[in-house]
LUMNURO-635014 format. One record per residue (C-alpha): residue in one letter; residue number from 1; x, y, z. Coordinates in Angstrom, 1 decimal. Layout:
# LUMNURO-635014
A,NUM,X,Y,Z
...
END
This chain:
# LUMNURO-635014
M,1,0.0,0.0,0.0
S,2,3.0,2.2,0.4
A,3,5.7,2.2,-2.4
T,4,9.0,3.6,-3.2
T,5,9.1,6.8,-5.3
K,6,10.3,5.1,-8.5
D,7,7.5,2.6,-8.2
L,8,4.7,5.1,-8.1
R,9,2.3,6.1,-10.9
N,10,-0.1,8.9,-10.2
V,11,-2.9,9.0,-12.8
V,12,-5.9,11.3,-13.1
L,13,-8.9,10.3,-15.3
L,14,-10.4,13.2,-17.2
G,15,-13.1,13.6,-19.8
H,16,-16.6,14.9,-20.6
S,17,-19.6,13.5,-18.7
D,18,-20.7,10.1,-19.9
S,19,-17.3,9.3,-21.4
G,20,-17.2,6.3,-19.1
K,21,-14.3,7.3,-16.7
T,22,-15.8,5.8,-13.5
T,23,-16.7,2.5,-15.2
L,24,-13.2,2.3,-16.8
I,25,-11.6,2.8,-13.4
E,26,-13.8,0.1,-11.9
T,27,-12.5,-2.2,-14.6
M,28,-8.9,-1.1,-14.0
L,29,-9.3,-1.9,-10.3
Y,30,-10.8,-5.3,-11.1
E,31,-8.0,-6.1,-13.6
G,32,-5.4,-5.2,-10.9
G,33,-7.1,-7.3,-8.2
A,34,-8.0,-4.4,-6.0
I,35,-11.7,-5.5,-6.1
R,36,-13.2,-9.0,-6.7
R,37,-16.2,-7.9,-8.7
R,38,-17.0,-4.9,-10.7
G,39,-19.7,-2.5,-9.5
S,40,-22.0,-0.4,-11.7
V,41,-23.5,3.0,-11.8
E,42,-27.0,1.4,-11.7
G,43,-26.0,-0.8,-8.7
Q,44,-24.6,2.2,-6.8
N,45,-21.8,-0.1,-5.6
M,46,-18.7,1.3,-7.3
V,47,-15.5,2.2,-5.5
G,48,-15.8,5.8,-6.9
D,49,-19.1,7.8,-6.9
F,50,-19.9,6.5,-3.4
T,51,-21.7,9.6,-2.0
D,52,-25.5,9.8,-1.6
I,53,-25.7,12.7,-4.0
E,54,-23.7,10.9,-6.7
H,55,-25.9,7.9,-6.3
E,56,-28.9,10.2,-6.7
K,57,-27.5,12.0,-9.8
G,58,-25.9,9.0,-11.3
K,59,-22.9,11.2,-12.1
T,60,-19.4,11.8,-10.7
I,61,-19.5,15.1,-8.7
F,62,-16.4,14.9,-6.5
S,63,-12.9,13.7,-7.2
H,64,-12.1,10.3,-5.7
Q,65,-8.7,8.9,-4.8
M,66,-8.0,5.1,-5.0
F,67,-5.1,2.8,-5.9
V,68,-4.2,-0.6,-7.3
N,69,-1.0,-2.6,-7.1
W,70,0.1,-3.7,-10.6
K,71,3.2,-6.0,-10.9
N,72,5.8,-4.1,-8.8
N,73,4.2,-0.7,-8.9
K,74,1.5,1.2,-7.1
I,75,-0.8,3.1,-9.3
N,76,-2.7,5.9,-7.6
I,77,-5.9,6.8,-9.5
I,78,-8.0,9.9,-9.2
D,79,-11.5,10.0,-10.8
T,80,-12.9,13.4,-11.6
P,81,-16.3,14.8,-12.7
G,82,-17.1,15.4,-16.3
F,83,-19.4,18.4,-15.8
D,84,-17.6,21.8,-16.0
D,85,-19.7,22.9,-13.1
F,86,-17.2,21.0,-11.0
V,87,-14.0,22.0,-12.7
G,88,-12.4,22.7,-9.3
E,89,-12.1,19.0,-8.7
V,90,-10.2,18.7,-12.0
V,91,-7.8,21.6,-11.2
S,92,-6.9,20.2,-7.8
S,93,-6.5,16.6,-9.1
L,94,-4.2,17.6,-12.0
K,95,-2.0,19.6,-9.6
V,96,-0.8,16.3,-8.0
A,97,-1.1,13.9,-10.9
D,98,1.9,12.8,-13.0
T,99,-0.1,11.4,-15.9
A,100,-3.5,12.4,-17.3
L,101,-5.7,9.6,-18.8
I,102,-8.1,11.5,-21.1
V,103,-11.2,9.4,-21.9
L,104,-13.1,10.1,-25.1
N,105,-16.5,8.7,-26.0
A,106,-16.2,6.8,-29.3
A,107,-19.8,7.6,-30.1
A,108,-19.7,11.3,-29.3
G,109,-16.2,12.3,-30.3
V,110,-14.3,15.2,-28.7
E,111,-16.8,17.0,-26.4
V,112,-16.6,20.3,-24.8
G,113,-15.8,18.9,-21.3
T,114,-12.6,17.5,-22.8
E,115,-11.8,20.8,-24.3
L,116,-12.1,22.4,-20.9
V,117,-9.8,19.9,-19.1
W,118,-7.2,20.1,-21.9
E,119,-6.6,23.8,-21.0
Y,120,-5.5,22.6,-17.5
V,121,-3.5,19.7,-18.9
E,122,-1.5,22.2,-20.9
K,123,-1.2,24.6,-18.1
Y,124,0.3,22.0,-15.7
K,125,2.3,20.4,-18.6
T,126,1.0,17.0,-17.6
P,127,1.9,13.9,-19.7
A,128,-1.3,12.6,-21.3
I,129,-2.6,9.2,-22.5
F,130,-5.8,9.2,-24.6
V,131,-8.4,6.4,-24.4
I,132,-11.1,6.2,-27.0
N,133,-13.7,4.4,-24.8
Q,134,-17.1,2.7,-25.5
M,135,-15.9,1.1,-28.7
D,136,-18.8,-1.4,-28.2
H,137,-21.4,1.4,-28.6
P,138,-23.6,1.0,-31.7
K,139,-22.5,4.4,-33.0
A,140,-18.8,4.1,-32.1
D,141,-16.6,5.8,-34.7
F,142,-12.9,5.4,-34.0
E,143,-11.6,7.2,-37.1
T,144,-13.8,10.3,-36.6
T,145,-13.0,10.6,-32.9
L,146,-9.2,10.2,-33.7
T,147,-9.4,12.9,-36.4
Q,148,-11.3,15.3,-34.1
A,149,-8.8,14.7,-31.3
K,150,-5.8,15.4,-33.6
E,151,-7.5,18.6,-34.9
R,152,-8.1,19.8,-31.4
F,153,-5.1,18.5,-29.5
G,154,-2.5,18.5,-32.2
S,155,-0.2,16.2,-34.2
K,156,1.4,14.8,-31.0
L,157,-1.5,12.4,-30.7
V,158,-0.2,9.1,-32.0
P,159,-2.4,6.0,-32.1
V,160,-0.9,2.9,-30.4
Q,161,-3.9,0.8,-31.2
Y,162,-7.0,0.7,-33.4
P,163,-10.2,-1.4,-33.3
L,164,-10.6,-4.0,-36.0
N,165,-14.4,-4.0,-35.6
S,166,-16.1,-1.1,-33.9
G,167,-19.7,-1.2,-32.6
E,168,-21.8,-3.9,-31.0
G,169,-19.5,-6.7,-32.3
F,170,-16.3,-5.0,-31.0
N,171,-13.8,-7.6,-29.7
K,172,-10.5,-7.1,-31.6
I,173,-7.8,-4.6,-31.0
V,174,-4.7,-4.2,-33.2
D,175,-1.7,-3.1,-31.0
A,176,1.0,-1.5,-33.1
L,177,3.5,-1.1,-30.2
R,178,3.5,-4.8,-29.4
M,179,2.6,-5.8,-33.0
V,180,-0.1,-8.2,-31.9
M,181,-3.9,-8.5,-32.1
Y,182,-6.0,-8.9,-29.0
E,183,-9.2,-10.9,-29.4
F,184,-11.6,-10.8,-26.5
P,185,-14.3,-13.2,-25.4
K,186,-17.8,-12.1,-26.1
D,187,-18.4,-10.8,-22.6
G,188,-14.9,-9.3,-22.2
G,189,-12.1,-10.3,-19.9
K,190,-8.7,-11.7,-20.7
P,191,-7.9,-11.6,-24.4
E,192,-6.2,-14.1,-26.7
K,193,-3.1,-12.8,-28.4
K,194,-3.1,-13.5,-32.2
P,195,-1.0,-12.5,-35.2
I,196,-2.1,-9.3,-36.9
P,197,-4.1,-10.2,-40.1
E,198,-2.1,-9.8,-43.3
S,199,-4.7,-7.2,-44.5
E,200,-3.8,-5.0,-41.5
M,201,0.0,-5.3,-41.5
A,202,0.6,-2.3,-43.7
R,203,-1.3,0.0,-41.3
A,204,0.2,-1.6,-38.2
N,205,3.7,-1.3,-39.5
E,206,3.2,2.4,-40.4
M,207,2.0,3.0,-36.8
H,208,4.9,1.0,-35.4
N,209,7.4,3.0,-37.4
A,210,5.9,6.3,-36.0
L,211,6.4,4.9,-32.4
V,212,10.0,3.8,-33.2
E,213,10.8,7.3,-34.5
I,214,9.4,8.9,-31.3
A,215,11.5,6.5,-29.1
A,216,14.6,7.0,-31.2
E,217,14.6,10.7,-30.7
N,218,15.4,10.0,-27.0
E,219,17.6,7.0,-27.2
E,220,20.6,6.5,-29.4
G,221,21.1,3.3,-31.5
L,222,17.4,2.4,-31.6
M,223,16.9,3.4,-35.2
E,224,19.9,1.4,-36.3
K,225,18.7,-1.6,-34.4
Y,226,15.2,-1.2,-36.0
F,227,16.7,-1.2,-39.5
E,228,18.7,-4.3,-38.7
E,229,15.8,-6.3,-37.1
G,230,12.7,-4.7,-38.8
H,231,10.8,-4.6,-35.5
L,232,11.4,-3.6,-31.9
S,233,9.7,-4.9,-28.8
E,234,7.9,-2.6,-26.3
E,235,10.8,-3.3,-23.8
E,236,13.3,-2.0,-26.3
L,237,11.2,1.1,-27.0
A,238,10.3,1.7,-23.3
K,239,13.0,4.1,-22.3
G,240,12.6,6.4,-25.3
I,241,8.9,6.3,-25.2
T,242,8.9,7.0,-21.4
I,243,11.0,10.1,-21.9
A,244,8.8,11.3,-24.8
L,245,5.7,10.8,-22.8
A,246,7.1,12.5,-19.6
H,247,8.1,15.6,-21.7
Q,248,4.8,15.8,-23.6
Q,249,6.5,15.0,-26.9
F,250,3.7,12.6,-27.7
F,251,0.3,11.5,-26.5
P,252,-0.4,7.8,-27.1
V,253,-4.0,6.8,-28.1
F,254,-5.6,3.5,-26.9
V,255,-9.0,2.0,-27.4
A,256,-11.2,0.2,-24.9
S,257,-14.6,-0.8,-23.7
G,258,-14.6,-0.1,-20.0
L,259,-18.1,-1.6,-19.6
K,260,-17.1,-4.9,-21.2
D,261,-13.6,-5.0,-19.8
M,262,-11.9,-4.9,-23.2
G,263,-8.5,-3.1,-23.4
S,264,-8.3,-1.9,-19.8
G,265,-5.6,-4.4,-18.8
R,266,-3.4,-3.3,-21.7
I,267,-3.8,0.3,-20.6
M,268,-2.8,-0.6,-17.1
G,269,0.3,-2.4,-18.4
F,270,1.3,0.7,-20.4
I,271,0.8,2.9,-17.4
D,272,2.9,0.5,-15.3
D,273,5.7,0.2,-17.9
I,274,5.8,3.5,-19.6
A,275,4.0,6.3,-17.6
P,276,6.4,8.4,-15.7
S,277,7.0,8.0,-12.0
P,278,7.3,11.2,-9.9
M,279,11.1,10.8,-10.3
D,280,10.7,11.1,-14.1
R,281,8.9,14.4,-13.8
P,282,10.5,17.8,-13.6
K,283,11.3,19.2,-10.2
R,284,8.4,21.0,-8.5
V,285,8.9,24.8,-8.7
M,286,8.1,26.6,-5.5
E,287,6.5,30.0,-5.1
D,288,9.9,31.7,-4.7
G,289,11.3,30.0,-7.8
S,290,13.3,27.3,-6.0
E,291,12.9,23.7,-7.1
V,292,12.2,20.6,-5.1
A,293,13.0,17.0,-6.3
Y,294,10.9,14.0,-5.4
D,295,13.6,12.7,-3.0
P,296,12.5,10.3,-0.2
N,297,15.7,11.0,1.6
D,298,15.1,14.8,1.8
K,299,13.3,16.6,4.5
T,300,9.5,16.3,4.3
T,301,7.2,18.7,2.4
I,302,3.6,17.9,1.6
F,303,0.9,19.8,-0.3
I,304,-2.8,19.6,0.5
Y,305,-4.8,19.5,-2.7
K,306,-8.3,18.7,-1.4
T,307,-10.3,19.0,1.8
T,308,-13.5,17.2,2.7
S,309,-15.6,16.7,5.8
E,310,-17.3,13.6,7.2
P,311,-19.7,13.2,10.1
Q,312,-18.0,11.8,13.3
V,313,-14.6,12.3,11.6
G,314,-14.3,16.0,10.8
L,315,-11.9,17.3,8.1
L,316,-10.0,15.0,5.9
S,317,-6.9,16.4,4.2
Y,318,-5.8,14.8,0.9
F,319,-2.2,15.5,0.0
K,320,0.8,14.7,-2.1
V,321,4.2,14.0,-0.5
L,322,6.6,16.3,-2.4
S,323,9.8,15.3,-0.6
G,324,11.0,13.1,2.3
T,325,9.2,10.2,3.9
L,326,6.1,11.0,6.0
K,327,5.2,8.9,9.0
P,328,2.5,9.1,11.7
G,329,3.5,11.3,14.5
D,330,5.5,13.7,12.3
E,331,5.1,17.4,13.1
L,332,5.1,19.8,10.2
I,333,4.8,23.6,10.0
N,334,2.3,25.2,7.8
A,335,4.1,27.6,5.4
D,336,0.9,29.6,5.0
N,337,0.1,30.4,8.6
G,338,3.0,29.2,10.7
E,339,0.9,26.7,12.6
I,340,2.4,23.4,13.8
E,341,0.4,20.3,12.6
R,342,0.9,16.9,14.0
I,343,0.2,14.0,11.5
S,344,-1.5,11.7,14.1
Q,345,-2.8,9.2,11.5
L,346,-1.8,8.4,8.0
F,347,-4.0,6.6,5.4
V,348,-4.3,5.7,1.7
A,349,-7.7,6.1,0.2
E,350,-9.7,3.4,-1.6
G,351,-12.7,5.4,-2.5
K,352,-14.8,5.8,0.7
D,353,-12.5,3.5,2.6
R,354,-9.2,4.5,4.2
T,355,-6.4,2.1,5.1
P,356,-3.8,3.0,7.7
V,357,-0.1,3.0,6.6
N,358,3.2,3.4,8.4
Q,359,4.8,5.7,5.9
L,360,4.5,7.4,2.5
E,361,7.5,8.3,0.4
A,362,8.0,11.3,-1.9
G,363,5.5,11.3,-4.8
D,364,2.8,9.3,-3.0
L,365,-0.8,10.4,-2.3
G,366,-2.3,10.1,1.1
V,367,-5.0,11.2,3.6
T,368,-4.9,12.5,7.1
V,369,-7.5,13.7,9.6
K,370,-8.2,16.5,12.0
L,371,-5.5,19.0,11.1
K,372,-6.0,22.1,13.1
S,373,-5.4,25.0,10.7
A,374,-4.5,23.4,7.4
H,375,-6.6,24.0,4.3
T,376,-6.6,23.3,0.6
N,377,-3.6,24.9,-1.2
N,378,-1.5,24.8,2.0
T,379,2.1,23.6,2.1
L,380,3.4,21.8,5.2
N,381,7.1,21.4,5.9
A,382,9.5,19.7,8.3
R,383,11.2,22.2,10.7
G,384,14.0,24.2,9.0
L,385,12.3,24.4,5.6
N,386,10.6,27.4,4.1
R,387,9.0,25.9,1.0
K,388,5.7,27.0,-0.3
V,389,4.0,25.5,-3.4
R,390,2.5,27.9,-5.9
P,391,-1.2,27.8,-5.1
M,392,-3.8,26.4,-7.5
E,393,-5.7,29.1,-9.4
F,394,-9.4,28.4,-9.8
P,395,-11.7,29.9,-12.4
E,396,-13.9,32.9,-11.7
S,397,-17.6,32.4,-10.9
R,398,-19.9,32.1,-13.8
V,399,-23.2,32.1,-11.8
R,400,-24.1,34.5,-9.0
K,401,-27.0,34.2,-6.7
A,402,-28.2,36.4,-3.8
V,403,-28.7,34.1,-0.9
S,404,-30.4,34.4,2.5
A,405,-31.7,32.1,5.2
E,406,-35.5,31.4,5.4
S,407,-35.5,33.2,8.8
S,408,-33.1,35.6,10.4
A,409,-32.7,33.1,13.3
E,410,-31.0,30.7,10.8
T,411,-28.7,33.3,9.2
E,412,-25.7,32.4,11.3
K,413,-26.2,28.7,10.8
L,414,-26.5,29.2,7.0
F,415,-23.2,31.0,6.6
A,416,-21.4,28.7,8.9
A,417,-22.6,25.8,6.7
L,418,-21.6,27.7,3.5
N,419,-18.1,28.3,4.9
K,420,-17.7,24.6,5.6
I,421,-18.7,23.7,2.0
K,422,-16.5,26.5,0.7
E,423,-13.6,24.8,2.6
E,424,-14.1,21.7,0.5
D,425,-14.8,23.6,-2.8
P,426,-12.5,26.5,-3.6
T,427,-14.5,27.4,-6.7
L,428,-17.4,28.4,-4.4
K,429,-17.4,32.1,-3.5
V,430,-19.3,33.7,-0.7
D,431,-19.1,37.5,-0.5
I,432,-21.1,40.6,0.6
D,433,-21.7,43.1,-2.2
H,434,-20.8,46.4,-0.6
D,435,-23.1,48.3,-3.0
T,436,-26.3,46.2,-2.7
H,437,-25.5,44.7,0.8
E,438,-26.6,41.3,-0.5
A,439,-24.8,38.0,0.3
I,440,-23.6,36.7,-3.0
L,441,-23.0,33.0,-3.7
G,442,-20.8,32.5,-6.8
G,443,-20.3,29.1,-8.5
Q,444,-19.4,27.5,-11.8
G,445,-22.9,26.8,-13.0
Q,446,-26.5,26.3,-12.0
L,447,-25.9,22.6,-11.3
H,448,-23.1,23.6,-9.0
I,449,-25.3,26.1,-7.0
D,450,-28.2,23.7,-6.9
L,451,-25.9,21.0,-5.4
V,452,-24.8,23.4,-2.7
K,453,-28.5,24.1,-1.8
Q,454,-29.2,20.4,-1.7
R,455,-26.2,19.7,0.6
L,456,-27.2,22.6,2.9
E,457,-30.6,21.0,3.4
K,458,-29.5,17.3,3.7
E,459,-26.2,17.6,5.5
F,460,-26.7,20.8,7.6
G,461,-30.5,21.0,8.0
V,462,-30.7,24.6,6.8
K,463,-32.7,26.0,3.9
M,464,-31.4,28.7,1.6
Q,465,-33.4,31.1,-0.4
M,466,-31.9,32.2,-3.8
K,467,-32.7,35.0,-6.2
N,468,-30.9,36.8,-9.0
P,469,-28.7,39.5,-7.4
K,470,-29.0,43.2,-7.9
V,471,-26.6,44.7,-10.3
S,472,-24.0,47.1,-8.9
Y,473,-24.5,50.1,-11.2
R,474,-22.4,53.2,-11.3
E,475,-23.4,56.8,-12.1
T,476,-21.5,59.5,-13.9
I,477,-22.2,62.6,-15.9
T,478,-21.8,63.4,-19.6
G,479,-22.2,67.1,-19.4
K,480,-21.1,70.1,-17.4
A,481,-22.9,72.2,-14.8
D,482,-22.3,74.9,-12.2
A,483,-24.1,75.2,-8.9
D,484,-24.1,77.7,-6.0
Y,485,-25.3,76.4,-2.7
R,486,-25.5,78.2,0.7
H,487,-26.0,76.4,3.9
K,488,-27.2,78.7,6.7
K,489,-28.6,77.7,10.0
Q,490,-29.1,80.1,12.9
S,491,-30.0,79.0,16.5
G,492,-29.5,80.6,19.9
G,493,-25.7,80.7,19.9
A,494,-23.2,80.2,17.1
G,495,-24.9,79.3,13.8
Q,496,-23.7,77.4,10.7
F,497,-22.7,79.1,7.5
G,498,-21.0,78.0,4.3
E,499,-21.4,78.9,0.6
I,500,-19.8,77.1,-2.3
H,501,-19.7,77.7,-6.0
M,502,-18.6,74.6,-7.9
R,503,-18.5,73.1,-11.4
V,504,-18.8,69.4,-12.1
E,505,-18.0,67.7,-15.4
N,506,-17.1,64.3,-16.8
F,507,-13.5,63.3,-16.1
Y,508,-11.2,61.2,-18.3
E,509,-7.5,60.4,-18.3
G,510,-5.4,63.0,-20.1
M,511,-8.1,65.8,-20.2
E,512,-6.8,69.3,-20.1
D,513,-7.1,71.4,-16.9
P,514,-9.9,74.0,-16.9
Q,515,-8.6,77.2,-18.5
D,516,-11.0,79.7,-16.8
F,517,-9.9,79.0,-13.2
N,518,-6.8,79.7,-11.2
I,519,-5.9,76.2,-10.0
R,520,-4.3,76.3,-6.5
Q,521,-4.5,72.6,-5.7
K,522,-5.2,69.5,-7.8
E,523,-5.9,65.9,-6.6
I,524,-6.9,62.9,-8.6
E,525,-7.8,59.9,-6.5
D,526,-9.0,56.4,-7.0
L,527,-12.4,55.8,-5.5
P,528,-13.1,52.8,-3.3
W,529,-15.8,51.5,-5.7
G,530,-13.8,52.1,-8.9
G,531,-13.3,55.1,-11.1
K,532,-11.8,58.5,-10.2
L,533,-12.6,61.8,-8.6
A,534,-10.6,64.8,-9.8
F,535,-10.7,67.6,-7.2
Y,536,-9.6,71.2,-8.1
W,537,-9.3,73.9,-5.5
C,538,-9.6,77.2,-7.4
I,539,-10.3,79.7,-4.6
V,540,-8.5,83.0,-5.0
G,541,-8.3,85.8,-2.4
G,542,-9.4,83.8,0.6
A,543,-13.1,83.6,-0.1
I,544,-13.0,80.2,1.6
D,545,-10.1,79.2,3.9
S,546,-8.1,76.2,2.6
R,547,-8.6,74.5,6.0
Y,548,-12.1,73.6,4.9
I,549,-10.9,71.6,1.9
G,550,-11.2,68.3,3.8
A,551,-14.7,69.0,4.9
I,552,-15.7,70.0,1.4
K,553,-14.3,66.8,-0.1
K,554,-16.1,64.8,2.6
G,555,-19.4,66.5,1.6
I,556,-18.8,65.7,-2.1
M,557,-18.0,62.1,-1.3
S,558,-21.1,61.7,0.8
Q,559,-23.2,62.5,-2.3
M,560,-21.0,60.4,-4.7
K,561,-21.6,57.3,-2.5
N,562,-25.3,57.5,-3.3
G,563,-26.0,59.0,-6.7
S,564,-29.3,60.7,-7.5
L,565,-30.4,58.4,-10.3
T,566,-30.5,55.0,-8.6
G,567,-28.6,55.5,-5.4
S,568,-25.5,53.9,-7.0
P,569,-21.9,55.2,-6.5
C,570,-20.7,58.0,-8.8
Q,571,-17.4,57.9,-10.6
N,572,-15.1,59.7,-13.1
I,573,-16.1,63.2,-12.2
R,574,-14.1,66.4,-12.0
V,575,-15.2,68.9,-9.4
S,576,-13.8,72.5,-9.4
V,577,-14.5,74.6,-6.3
Y,578,-14.0,78.2,-7.6
D,579,-15.8,80.6,-5.3
G,580,-17.9,80.9,-2.1
K,581,-18.2,82.7,1.2
M,582,-17.5,82.0,4.8
H,583,-18.3,83.7,8.1
S,584,-15.8,84.5,10.7
V,585,-17.9,83.0,13.5
D,586,-20.5,80.7,12.0
S,587,-18.4,78.8,9.4
N,588,-17.1,75.4,10.4
D,589,-16.4,72.0,9.0
I,590,-20.0,70.8,9.1
S,591,-21.2,73.9,7.4
F,592,-19.0,73.4,4.4
Q,593,-19.5,69.7,4.3
L,594,-23.3,70.3,4.0
A,595,-22.8,73.1,1.5
A,596,-20.5,71.0,-0.7
S,597,-23.0,68.1,-0.5
G,598,-25.9,70.3,-1.6
A,599,-23.9,72.0,-4.4
F,600,-22.7,68.7,-5.8
K,601,-26.2,67.2,-5.8
E,602,-27.6,70.2,-7.7
A,603,-24.8,70.4,-10.2
F,604,-24.8,66.6,-10.8
Q,605,-28.5,66.6,-11.6
N,606,-28.0,69.3,-14.2
A,607,-24.9,67.8,-15.9
K,608,-26.7,65.1,-17.9
P,609,-26.4,62.2,-15.3
Q,610,-25.8,58.8,-16.9
L,611,-26.1,55.3,-15.5
L,612,-23.2,52.9,-16.1
E,613,-23.5,49.1,-16.0
P,614,-20.9,46.4,-15.5
M,615,-19.9,44.7,-18.7
Y,616,-18.3,41.3,-18.8
H,617,-15.9,39.7,-21.3
V,618,-17.6,36.4,-22.3
E,619,-16.0,33.6,-24.3
I,620,-18.2,30.7,-25.5
L,621,-17.0,27.5,-27.1
C,622,-19.9,25.8,-29.0
P,623,-20.5,23.3,-31.8
N,624,-20.7,24.7,-35.3
D,625,-24.3,23.8,-35.7
A,626,-25.3,25.7,-32.6
T,627,-23.4,28.9,-33.4
G,628,-26.5,30.7,-34.9
D,629,-28.7,30.0,-31.9
V,630,-25.9,31.0,-29.5
M,631,-25.3,34.3,-31.4
G,632,-29.1,35.1,-31.5
D,633,-29.4,34.5,-27.7
L,634,-26.4,36.8,-27.1
Q,635,-27.8,39.6,-29.2
A,636,-31.1,39.3,-27.3
R,637,-29.0,40.0,-24.2
R,638,-27.6,43.2,-25.6
A,639,-24.2,41.6,-26.3
V,640,-21.6,43.2,-28.5
I,641,-19.9,40.4,-30.5
S,642,-16.2,41.3,-30.8
G,643,-14.8,38.2,-32.5
M,644,-15.2,34.6,-33.7
D,645,-12.6,31.9,-34.3
S,646,-12.5,28.2,-34.9
E,647,-11.0,25.8,-32.4
G,648,-11.1,22.3,-33.8
H,649,-14.7,21.5,-34.6
Y,650,-16.0,24.2,-32.3
Q,651,-16.6,27.9,-32.7
K,652,-15.2,30.4,-30.2
I,653,-17.5,33.4,-29.8
I,654,-16.1,36.5,-27.9
A,655,-18.5,39.1,-26.7
E,656,-19.1,41.9,-24.2
V,657,-22.3,41.4,-22.3
P,658,-24.0,43.4,-19.6
L,659,-24.0,41.6,-16.3
A,660,-27.7,42.4,-15.9
E,661,-28.3,40.1,-18.9
M,662,-26.3,37.2,-17.7
D,663,-28.8,35.7,-15.2
D,664,-29.2,32.0,-15.8
Y,665,-27.0,32.1,-18.9
G,666,-25.4,28.8,-18.1
S,667,-28.7,27.0,-18.1
T,668,-29.8,28.6,-21.3
L,669,-26.6,27.8,-23.1
R,670,-26.9,24.1,-21.9
Q,671,-30.4,24.0,-23.3
I,672,-29.5,25.6,-26.7
T,673,-26.5,23.3,-27.3
G,674,-27.6,20.1,-25.5
G,675,-24.8,20.6,-23.0
K,676,-22.1,20.7,-25.7
A,677,-20.9,24.2,-25.0
K,678,-18.9,26.0,-22.3
F,679,-18.3,29.6,-21.4
S,680,-16.2,31.8,-19.2
M,681,-16.8,35.4,-18.0
S,682,-14.7,38.1,-16.4
F,683,-15.3,41.7,-15.5
S,684,-14.4,44.1,-18.3
D,685,-15.5,47.7,-17.6
Y,686,-18.4,49.9,-16.8
K,687,-20.2,51.3,-19.9
L,688,-23.2,53.6,-20.6
V,689,-26.6,52.1,-20.1
P,690,-29.0,52.6,-23.2
P,691,-31.5,55.4,-22.6
N,692,-34.6,53.1,-22.5
V,693,-32.9,50.8,-20.0
Q,694,-31.8,53.7,-17.8
Q,695,-35.3,55.1,-17.9
D,696,-36.8,51.8,-16.6
L,697,-34.1,51.5,-13.9
V,698,-34.7,55.0,-12.6
K,699,-38.5,54.5,-12.5
K,700,-38.0,51.3,-10.6
Y,701,-35.7,52.9,-8.1
T,702,-38.0,55.9,-7.6
A,703,-41.0,53.6,-7.1
E,704,-39.1,51.5,-4.5
R,705,-38.2,54.6,-2.6
V,706,-41.8,55.8,-2.5
D,707,-43.0,52.4,-1.3
S,708,-40.4,52.3,1.5
END
């Protein structure tokens, strides 16, 4: 259950939903003797997908860690979800894997979920093996799927195998690396090795030659030996192919039927013989640029890539040993917060089960429990080390919902539960919008958010209300206006007096200073809510003492925090205070603060006030046949299409879309494309709201104020 570093293989399975990853893993575990009988999704008895929610959905939702011993090696396997709503599980799993096994559906070809995970495979520079699965499907099409894969993922994809008979009668695989044909029993299982039919030798030899060339680039003398003998064994090619795979020089392609246990044993053998061990991978680069090798004799460093919670157990921390040899009782220091953590127990995971072990060497994956202050993305070191792993970066939220408890009495319980779920899922965001004062829950998709709601009810016994959040608008002006305002208040003793003459106008970077004023002081400052305020003090002759500048700016800011159109913050405005009056006795800070507030409000209303709305940069990847419908939907959302490009057999649409129009976009896109599209969105800028939209928003705001 524990292994030496050179005997470890860390493999993560990736692919679109319904590509058959979890079923393939079950077969791999069965082939390796880790389980005695294969479970099924319908039977709810698989090693992976063991949670109640996964049983209910019939889909993988969380990543699951397990292992199998194969010959002399230990193969750690991580299963991941295929829905892009749960991409965080993919990101964290790839962070600790040394090989990615990318599963394609032979009937559906390259799907958008695979496109998504490929971005992270490239980012982490992970060696990859492709498996074209479900070759027994009636609509299985190996050639089309291979062509699509090469178009999307490049010419480095090199087939090692191909099926001799796809579809319901599938039972023969030609293997060009071993130059043999595997023929399987009708119901799958152990194949019979047979000579490759004469009719297939030309194709098999061509594929074998390609593999020899790849291996020969990394090992001298291979090509000469090949010319002498006409054929090389897998053992002879192993070193060169291992180097090529470890350095992403090629991505081998295999075929299989995970459901019928055809081809999975061969894939396991290839992983065992050819896939890189942690020692074969480049050194891990730390946050400070230093490098750490997977050396079991070094001091210990571990990285926590995932955190979960279980009743009666508490927090479980899943980690990879980056260096050293970890043992129960070891004390490590958290590089992120300085806390000392004692590893009281050490386990390896077998799905929902955990088996205690005495040690784990560098490169291995493990689990521990009840760490005090350690979280996902934390690095723990032995004393004397100051290493810190570059943290995982998770994608921005694509769905936002305003959330609240059903009753105020449950508010604290709701957010305590949300924070626990957030600890397990770094792609979940919980924030307070400082403009609207709403609690905002951000996720990767509606399915993601719905799952959180379901977990809150089932696991924590708290109900959450959701609605589309208010949009944080901004206000500015497009014109110019002057205003004179006098604040005067007289009561028994000293009164209040302040008079201000000011001009307000739209501000933009690089604009010239006003020519008709004598500028005595100029300040341009960034506002807390974005945008700028340019403040010009143009008082000549002591009409207002400069000691009141702070109070005047405070009065202006009090109005800018709550604009007159919709109560939204104001930005990008230049204010020039050019005249006024003060009183030797009655003038004070509060007088000029109130005078400045009144003058700004009056001038702002007369300077063509304009509402600004947040615009988001949106990128959509969709099938060619859905492009028209996607474009039509975007245009209905007031989107501005800024570009289109082809990516494989997908179209990439780039647009700027108002945030106000993005409510429930993920669900709509899924309906339009049958789940075959993905999108990302990030804040771009604030832009002018169209006049008709502004009119409606101002009316709504005015009506709400009257009602309140």
